C-alpha positions as CSV (number, residue, x, y, z in Angstrom):
1,M,14.1,23.7,36.8
2,S,15.3,22.1,33.4
3,D,14.1,23.5,29.9
4,Y,12.8,20.3,27.9
5,T,11.9,22.5,24.8
6,Y,15.3,20.9,23.0
7,P,14.7,17.4,23.7
8,S,11.3,17.7,22.2
9,V,12.3,19.8,19.3
10,Y,15.3,17.4,18.2
11,F,12.7,14.3,18.6
12,S,10.4,15.6,16.3
13,Y,12.6,16.3,14.1
14,F,14.3,13.5,14.0
15,L,11.1,11.6,13.6
16,F,9.9,13.9,10.5
17,V,13.4,12.7,8.9
18,L,12.6,9.8,9.6
19,L,9.1,9.1,8.4
20,A,10.4,11.4,5.0
21,G,13.5,9.2,4.5
22,G,11.0,5.8,5.0
23,A,8.7,7.1,2.7
24,C,11.3,8.2,0.1
25,Y,13.0,5.0,0.4
26,F,10.0,2.8,-0.3
27,S,9.1,5.3,-3.0
28,F,12.1,4.5,-4.9
29,R,12.2,0.6,-4.3
30,S,8.5,0.4,-5.4
31,T,10.0,1.9,-8.9
32,K,12.7,-0.4,-9.2
33,D,10.1,-3.0,-8.9
34,G,7.7,-1.6,-11.6
35,Y,4.8,-0.1,-9.5
36,W,5.1,3.3,-11.2
37,G,5.4,1.5,-15.2
38,K,3.0,1.0,-18.0
39,D,1.7,-2.6,-16.7
40,S,1.4,-0.9,-13.3
41,E,-2.6,-1.2,-13.2
42,E,-2.5,-5.1,-14.3
43,P,-2.9,-6.7,-10.8
44,K,-5.9,-5.0,-10.6
45,Y,-7.3,-5.4,-13.8
46,R,-6.7,-9.1,-13.4
47,M,-8.6,-9.4,-10.0
48,L,-11.5,-7.6,-11.9
49,E,-11.4,-10.3,-14.3
50,D,-11.1,-13.1,-11.9
51,D,-14.6,-11.8,-10.4
52,N,-15.8,-11.9,-13.4
53,D,-15.3,-15.5,-13.8
54,R,-17.0,-16.7,-10.4
55,P,-19.6,-18.9,-11.3
56,T,-22.8,-17.5,-9.9
57,S,-25.6,-19.2,-8.0
58,T,-29.2,-20.1,-9.1
59,T,-30.5,-16.6,-7.4
60,G,-28.0,-14.5,-9.2
61,A,-25.9,-13.8,-6.5
62,A,-22.2,-14.6,-6.6
63,A,-21.3,-18.2,-5.0
64,P,-19.2,-18.1,-2.1
65,R,-15.7,-18.2,-2.2
66,R,-13.6,-21.4,-1.8
67,P,-10.9,-21.3,0.9
68,L,-7.2,-20.6,0.1
């Protein structure tokens, strides 16, 4: 009977290192693209302003969105 402990442990460590490395890579990549700077919240506020600019119908509910 063979022991499958070592392959499963090595696989789990490899998977952990792969996922942690990917998280670090994309985190550093996002800092390079400016997602952590002083203007990082700007897309959110732009989206909220766009929602406020939509016309409303006569019932007061928001008008349906146009397809893209």
